[in-house]
C-alpha positions as CSV (number, residue, x, y, z in Angstrom):
1,M,-8.7,14.2,8.3
2,I,-7.6,10.7,8.3
3,T,-4.3,9.7,7.8
4,I,-3.5,6.7,5.4
5,Y,-0.6,4.6,5.4
6,T,0.4,2.5,2.9
7,D,2.4,0.0,0.7
8,F,2.6,0.1,-3.0
9,K,3.5,-3.8,-2.7
10,S,1.1,-4.3,-0.6
11,P,-2.4,-6.5,-1.7
12,A,-4.5,-5.8,0.8
13,A,-3.6,-2.2,0.4
14,Y,-4.2,-2.2,-3.5
15,L,-7.3,-4.2,-2.7
16,A,-8.5,-1.1,-0.2
17,L,-8.0,1.4,-2.4
18,K,-10.9,1.6,-4.3
19,P,-12.9,1.9,-1.5
20,T,-11.2,4.1,0.7
21,L,-10.8,6.6,-2.6
22,A,-14.8,6.4,-2.7
23,L,-15.6,7.0,1.0
24,L,-12.8,10.3,1.0
25,K,-15.1,11.0,-1.6
26,E,-18.4,10.5,0.1
27,F,-18.0,12.7,2.9
28,G,-15.3,15.2,1.7
29,V,-12.8,14.3,4.2
30,D,-9.1,15.3,4.0
31,C,-7.0,12.9,4.0
32,K,-3.0,12.2,4.7
33,W,-1.0,9.6,2.8
34,L,1.9,8.3,4.6
35,P,4.3,5.7,3.5
36,Y,4.6,1.9,5.6
37,T,7.2,-0.6,4.7
38,Y,5.0,-3.6,4.3
39,N,6.5,-7.1,4.8
40,A,6.1,-8.8,1.9
41,K,7.8,-12.0,2.3
42,Q,4.3,-13.5,3.5
43,E,3.1,-13.5,0.2
44,I,5.6,-15.5,-1.4
45,V,3.8,-18.8,-2.2
46,P,6.5,-21.3,-1.9
47,P,6.9,-24.4,-3.9
48,Q,5.8,-27.9,-2.2
49,N,8.9,-29.5,-1.3
50,P,8.0,-33.4,0.1
51,N,10.1,-33.3,2.9
52,E,8.7,-30.4,4.5
53,T,7.6,-29.5,8.0
54,K,4.0,-29.1,9.3
55,T,5.8,-25.5,9.8
56,E,6.3,-25.0,6.5
57,T,3.2,-27.0,5.1
58,H,1.2,-24.8,7.1
59,F,3.0,-21.5,5.7
60,R,2.8,-22.8,2.1
61,I,-0.9,-23.2,2.4
62,R,-1.8,-20.0,4.0
63,A,0.4,-18.0,1.4
64,K,-1.4,-19.8,-1.2
65,L,-4.9,-19.1,0.3
66,R,-4.0,-15.5,1.2
67,R,-3.1,-14.7,-2.5
68,E,-6.6,-16.8,-4.0
69,T,-8.5,-14.7,-1.4
70,H,-6.6,-11.2,-3.0
71,L,-7.4,-12.7,-6.0
72,R,-11.1,-13.7,-5.8
73,Y,-12.1,-9.7,-3.7
74,A,-9.9,-8.2,-6.6
75,G,-12.5,-10.3,-9.5
76,V,-15.5,-8.8,-7.1
77,Q,-13.9,-5.0,-7.3
78,N,-13.0,-5.7,-11.6
79,T,-9.4,-4.7,-10.4
80,P,-6.9,-6.2,-12.3
81,M,-4.6,-7.7,-10.3
82,T,-1.1,-10.0,-10.8
83,F,1.3,-11.1,-8.3
84,P,4.6,-10.7,-9.1
85,N,7.1,-14.1,-9.0
86,V,9.4,-12.0,-6.3
87,P,7.7,-9.0,-4.6
88,G,9.6,-5.9,-5.2
89,S,10.7,-2.9,-3.6
90,T,9.1,0.1,-3.5
91,D,11.2,1.9,-1.2
92,I,11.3,4.9,-3.9
93,A,7.7,4.9,-4.4
94,L,7.1,5.7,-0.9
95,A,9.7,8.0,-0.2
96,A,7.9,9.9,-3.3
97,L,4.9,10.2,-1.2
98,L,6.5,12.8,1.4
99,A,8.0,14.4,-1.3
100,V,3.8,15.2,-3.0
101,E,3.2,18.7,-1.4
102,R,-0.1,18.6,-3.0
103,N,-3.3,16.2,-3.7
104,P,-1.2,12.7,-3.9
105,I,-4.1,10.6,-4.7
106,P,-3.1,10.4,-8.9
107,F,-0.3,9.2,-8.1
108,V,-0.4,7.0,-5.6
109,E,-3.7,5.1,-8.0
110,A,-1.0,5.5,-10.5
111,A,2.1,3.7,-8.5
112,F,-0.8,0.8,-7.3
113,K,-1.6,0.3,-11.1
114,S,2.1,0.1,-11.9
115,Y,2.7,-2.6,-9.8
116,W,-0.2,-4.7,-10.1
117,V,-1.1,-4.5,-13.4
118,D,1.8,-3.2,-15.1
119,Q,4.6,-5.0,-13.4
120,A,6.5,-1.6,-12.8
121,D,9.9,-1.6,-10.9
122,L,8.6,0.8,-8.3
123,N,12.3,1.2,-6.8
124,D,13.8,2.7,-9.8
125,A,14.3,6.5,-9.7
126,Q,13.8,6.8,-13.0
127,T,9.8,5.3,-13.1
128,V,9.1,6.8,-10.0
129,L,10.3,10.4,-11.4
130,E,8.1,9.7,-14.1
131,L,4.7,8.7,-12.8
132,M,5.4,11.8,-10.4
133,N,6.1,14.1,-13.5
134,A,3.7,12.4,-15.7
135,H,0.7,13.3,-12.1
136,G,1.7,16.5,-11.9
137,H,4.3,16.8,-9.3
138,A,7.7,18.3,-10.3
139,V,9.7,16.4,-8.5
140,S,13.5,16.5,-8.7
141,A,16.2,13.3,-8.3
142,E,17.7,15.0,-5.5
143,D,14.4,15.9,-4.1
144,L,13.9,12.1,-4.2
145,G,16.8,10.7,-2.6
146,E,16.4,13.3,0.1
147,A,13.2,11.6,0.9
148,L,14.3,8.2,0.8
149,E,16.9,9.2,3.5
150,K,13.4,10.5,5.4
151,L,11.9,6.9,4.8
152,P,13.1,4.7,7.7
153,A,12.4,7.5,10.3
154,H,9.3,7.9,8.8
155,Q,9.0,3.7,9.6
156,L,10.1,4.0,12.7
157,A,8.1,6.8,14.2
158,A,4.6,4.8,12.7
159,E,5.8,1.9,14.7
160,E,5.8,3.6,18.0
161,A,2.8,4.8,16.8
162,G,1.3,1.5,16.8
163,I,1.3,0.6,12.3
164,V,1.8,-3.0,12.1
165,D,0.5,-2.9,9.0
166,A,-0.2,-1.3,5.5
167,P,-3.3,-0.1,4.7
168,A,-3.7,1.3,8.2
169,Y,-6.2,4.4,9.0
170,V,-5.5,6.5,11.7
171,I,-8.9,9.0,12.4
172,D,-9.6,10.9,16.0
173,D,-6.8,9.2,17.0
174,Q,-7.7,5.5,16.7
175,I,-5.7,3.3,14.2
176,F,-8.0,0.7,12.4
177,I,-5.8,-1.9,10.6
178,G,-6.6,-3.6,7.0
179,R,-9.4,-2.8,4.8
180,E,-11.9,-4.7,6.7
181,H,-12.8,-1.5,8.9
182,L,-14.1,0.4,6.2
183,P,-17.5,0.3,7.3
184,W,-16.4,1.0,10.7
185,I,-14.6,4.0,9.5
186,R,-17.8,5.2,7.6
187,S,-20.0,5.2,10.8
188,I,-17.2,7.1,12.7
189,L,-17.7,9.7,9.7
190,K,-21.6,9.5,9.4
191,E,-21.6,10.5,13.0
192,K,-19.1,13.5,12.5
């Protein structure tokens, strides 16, 4: 069993989706998808300011290079990816993960595509309910609201467990933060 913490607005989690699904399929591993609210402020590339401090210059250049790296990796994967001008909240879609009772993967794939390709608002209940219904999850607005109320407690539990970013993977009580650990996770699964 692998527990996967994700946020649909995390570019690293989006780019980890294809290799993660391939890994799950290759080894026939059960997984549990849980929400982790990613801090997307680091993805904002501020405009250059002629009076910026060295710290501000460093932050701007780092954010720009991080974005370019994500886009290059998306190109290698042949994965369409458009960064929004301002990262949107995905709390309602993350709460939906708590309301899904069976295979969440079709919803997870659709939510990532909706955010990164279609630029959909995943903090809009109607949008999220339509995605869920389109992928076989009959969830009511009330169910979604109840799940949204539970989201802060799940975030706190994840942080207390040592989750600090998305994507994060937990296998055999080991925590792996980031998609770069998928080869290591593959080697663990091979040994099982």
